[in-house]
C-alpha positions in Angstrom: -111.5 -145.6 -88.9 -109.4 -142.4 -88.8 -109.3 -139.5 -86.4 -109.7 -136.0 -87.5 -106.8 -133.5 -86.8 -106.6 -129.8 -87.1 -108.8 -126.9 -85.8 -111.9 -127.9 -87.8 -114.3 -130.3 -86.1 -116.5 -131.6 -89.0 -119.7 -133.6 -88.6 -121.8 -134.9 -91.4 -121.1 -136.5 -94.8 -118.8 -135.5 -97.7 -118.8 -137.8 -100.7 -118.0 -141.3 -99.4 -116.8 -140.1 -96.1 -118.8 -139.7 -92.9 -117.5 -137.4 -90.1 -118.8 -137.8 -86.6 -118.1 -137.3 -82.9 -117.6 -140.1 -80.5 -116.2 -140.6 -77.0 -112.7 -140.9 -78.6 -113.0 -137.5 -80.4 -113.9 -136.5 -83.9 -113.6 -139.5 -86.3 -114.1 -140.2 -90.0 -115.0 -143.4 -91.8 -115.8 -144.4 -95.3 -119.4 -145.2 -96.4 -120.1 -148.6 -97.7 -121.1 -152.1 -96.6 -123.5 -154.7 -97.8 -127.1 -153.8 -98.6 -129.4 -154.3 -95.6 -132.0 -156.1 -97.7 -129.5 -158.6 -98.9 -128.4 -159.3 -95.3 -132.0 -159.8 -94.3 -132.9 -162.3 -97.0 -129.8 -163.8 -98.6 -129.2 -167.4 -97.3 -125.5 -166.6 -97.4 -126.0 -164.2 -94.5 -127.9 -166.7 -92.3 -125.1 -166.6 -89.7 -124.9 -162.9 -89.8 -128.7 -162.7 -89.1 -128.3 -165.1 -86.2 -125.4 -163.1 -84.8 -127.3 -159.8 -85.2 -130.3 -161.3 -83.4 -128.3 -162.4 -80.4 -126.3 -159.1 -80.4 -129.6 -157.2 -80.2 -130.9 -159.5 -77.5 -127.8 -158.8 -75.5 -128.4 -155.1 -75.9 -132.0 -155.4 -74.7 -130.9 -157.4 -71.7 -128.2 -154.9 -70.8 -130.7 -152.1 -71.0 -133.1 -153.8 -68.7 -130.3 -154.6 -66.3 -129.2 -150.9 -66.2 -132.7 -149.8 -65.8 -133.2 -152.0 -62.8 -130.2 -150.5 -61.0 -130.7 -147.0 -62.4 -131.1 -145.3 -59.0 -127.7 -146.5 -58.0 -126.0 -146.0 -61.3 -126.7 -142.3 -61.4 -123.7 -141.7 -59.1 -121.7 -144.8 -59.8 -121.2 -145.5 -63.5 -118.5 -144.6 -66.1 -119.2 -143.5 -69.6 -118.3 -146.8 -71.1 -120.3 -148.9 -68.7 -123.0 -149.6 -71.3 -120.7 -151.0 -73.9 -118.8 -153.1 -71.3 -122.1 -154.5 -70.0 -123.3 -155.3 -73.5 -120.1 -157.2 -74.3 -120.6 -159.3 -71.1 -124.3 -159.9 -71.9 -123.2 -161.3 -75.3 -120.9 -163.8 -73.5 -123.8 -164.7 -71.2 -126.0 -165.5 -74.2 -123.3 -167.5 -75.9 -123.2 -169.9 -72.9 -126.8 -171.0 -73.7 -126.5 -174.6 -74.7 -130.2 -175.2 -75.0 -131.4 -172.8 -77.7 -130.4 -172.8 -81.4 -128.1 -170.3 -83.0 -129.8 -166.9 -83.2 -132.2 -167.8 -80.4 -129.8 -168.1 -77.5 -130.8 -165.9 -74.6 -129.8 -164.7 -71.1 -132.4 -166.9 -69.3 -130.8 -170.1 -70.6 -127.2 -168.7 -70.4 -124.9 -168.3 -67.4 -126.1 -165.2 -65.7 -123.4 -165.8 -63.1 -120.9 -164.4 -65.5 -122.2 -161.0 -64.4 -120.7 -161.5 -60.9 -117.9 -159.1 -60.2 -119.0 -156.7 -63.0 -117.7 -153.2 -62.1 -120.1 -150.4 -63.0 -117.4 -147.7 -62.6 -114.1 -148.6 -64.2 -112.6 -145.4 -62.8 -113.3 -146.5 -59.2 -113.4 -150.3 -58.9 -114.9 -151.8 -55.7 -112.0 -154.3 -55.6 -109.5 -151.4 -55.6 -111.2 -149.0 -53.2 -113.0 -151.1 -50.5 -110.9 -153.6 -48.6 -113.1 -154.4 -45.6 -114.7 -157.8 -45.4 -118.3 -158.2 -46.6 -120.7 -161.0 -47.2 -123.5 -161.0 -49.8 -126.3 -163.6 -49.7 -129.3 -164.3 -51.9 -132.2 -166.3 -50.3 -134.6 -167.4 -53.0 -137.0 -168.9 -50.6 -137.6 -165.6 -48.7 -136.6 -163.2 -51.4 -134.1 -161.5 -49.1 -131.0 -160.2 -50.8 -128.5 -159.2 -48.1 -125.1 -157.8 -47.5 -123.3 -157.8 -44.1 -120.2 -155.7 -43.3 -118.3 -156.4 -40.1 -116.7 -153.6 -38.1 -113.7 -152.0 -39.9 -111.6 -148.8 -39.7 -112.7 -146.6 -42.7 -109.4 -144.8 -43.1 -107.6 -148.1 -43.4 -110.1 -150.0 -45.5 -111.5 -147.4 -47.8 -109.3 -145.7 -50.4 -111.3 -142.4 -50.6 -110.5 -139.6 -53.0 -109.1 -136.3 -51.7 -111.6 -134.2 -49.9 -113.7 -137.1 -48.6 -115.1 -136.5 -45.1 -118.0 -139.0 -45.2 -119.2 -142.0 -47.1 -122.3 -144.2 -47.5 -122.5 -148.0 -48.0 -125.1 -148.8 -50.6 -126.6 -152.0 -52.0 -129.4 -153.2 -54.2 -131.2 -156.4 -54.9 -133.0 -157.1 -58.1 -135.2 -159.8 -59.6 -135.0 -159.4 -63.3 -137.4 -161.0 -65.8 -135.4 -160.9 -69.1 -138.2 -162.6 -71.0 -140.9 -160.1 -70.2 -138.7 -157.0 -69.7 -139.7 -156.3 -66.1 -138.0 -156.2 -62.7 -138.4 -155.8 -59.0 -135.7 -153.7 -57.2 -135.0 -152.8 -53.6 -132.1 -150.6 -52.5 -130.4 -149.7 -49.2 -128.1 -146.9 -48.1 -126.4 -146.3 -44.8 -126.3 -142.9 -43.1 -123.4 -140.6 -44.0 -120.6 -142.2 -42.0 -117.4 -140.3 -41.0 -114.3 -141.4 -42.9 -111.7 -141.6 -40.1 -109.9 -143.9 -37.7 -112.9 -144.9 -35.5 -114.1 -148.5 -36.1 -117.6 -148.8 -37.5 -120.5 -150.7 -36.2 -121.6 -153.9 -37.9 -123.7 -153.0 -40.9 -126.5 -155.2 -42.3 -128.6 -154.3 -45.3 -131.6 -156.3 -46.6 -133.2 -155.8 -50.0 -136.4 -157.6 -50.3 -137.7 -159.0 -53.6 -140.3 -161.7 -54.5 -140.2 -164.8 -52.4 -139.6 -168.1 -54.2 -138.8 -166.3 -57.4 -137.9 -168.2 -60.6 -136.1 -165.3 -62.2 -132.4 -164.4 -62.0 -131.5 -162.5 -58.8 -128.7 -160.0 -58.4 -126.9 -158.2 -55.6 -124.9 -155.0 -56.1 -122.7 -153.3 -53.5 -120.8 -150.1 -53.4 -119.7 -146.9 -51.7 -120.6 -143.2 -52.2 -118.2 -140.5 -51.2 -119.2 -137.1 -49.7 -117.7 -133.9 -48.4 -119.3 -132.1 -45.5 -119.4 -128.3 -45.8 -121.2 -126.3 -43.2 -123.3 -129.2 -42.1 -124.4 -130.2 -45.7 -123.2 -133.3 -47.4 -122.1 -132.9 -51.1 -121.4 -135.8 -53.4 -117.7 -135.8 -54.1 -116.8 -135.1 -57.8 -120.4 -135.8 -58.7 -119.9 -139.5 -58.0 -117.1 -140.1 -60.6 -115.1 -142.1 -58.0 -117.9 -144.1 -56.5 -117.4 -147.9 -56.7 -120.3 -150.2 -57.4 -120.1 -153.9 -58.4 -122.2 -157.0 -58.8 -121.2 -159.2 -55.8 -123.7 -162.1 -56.0 -125.8 -163.7 -58.7 -128.4 -166.4 -58.5 -129.4 -167.6 -62.0 -132.3 -169.8 -63.0 
C-alpha cells in the first residue's frame, strides 16, 4: 500500500491501480487477489472461509455493541473506535473452546475481554478520571450500578482547557448477540462545577432485565462542558470525553 504525494488527490481506478481516500490520507494499491468463487468453493481455502466467517461474526457483534451504547458514543468515541472494537471482538470469539472453527462466537467466548475497553483513545478514562468508583452488576435484580464517593473535581479530573462543568455518565446493557437485540439504560448527573469543592456521593443505577441469561455490560465516563451566559456547551464537541467498559458479566 502506497501513499499518494503531490497536489493531485486521485480517486478511482487506473489500469491495475486503485486510488482511494482513507483516514490516513489518499492511498493507492494494486488490483489483484484470488477469485472470490474459488475462495468460496475450493477445499484448499477451507481455513480462509472459516476465518472469514468468524471475522464477519466479530463485525456483526461489534456493530450491535456500538448500537447498544450509541446514545453515549455520540459524544465519546474516536474515529478508530470501530476498528479497535472489531479487533477485540475477534479475540473474544477466538476464546470460544466449545464451537468448531468457523463457528466460534461471542456467546461461548470470553466477553470479559471487553472490560477496560476505551471508546475514546484521545481521552482515556484511566488517564482523565482519578477518583474512586465502584461498578457492580447484579444479575438477579438486573441492576447495573456505579457508585462514586466524594472527590475534589479539580484534583481528580484532568479536564481540557475551557472546562467549567462536567457530567458523570454511565450505561448498562443486556446484549443478545445471538438474536441481534439489546436492552439499554443510561444515566447522567446534572452539570457539576469543575472546581475545588468536594462533590456529594454519586450513585447511578441502570436497570435491565432481571435474571438475564445474556452478557451484561457497564460503561462509565465523563462529559466536559463550558458554561457561557447560563448555557452549557459540550466542549470540543465531545472529542475529549472519556468512556470505558468498567464491568462485564458474561454468560
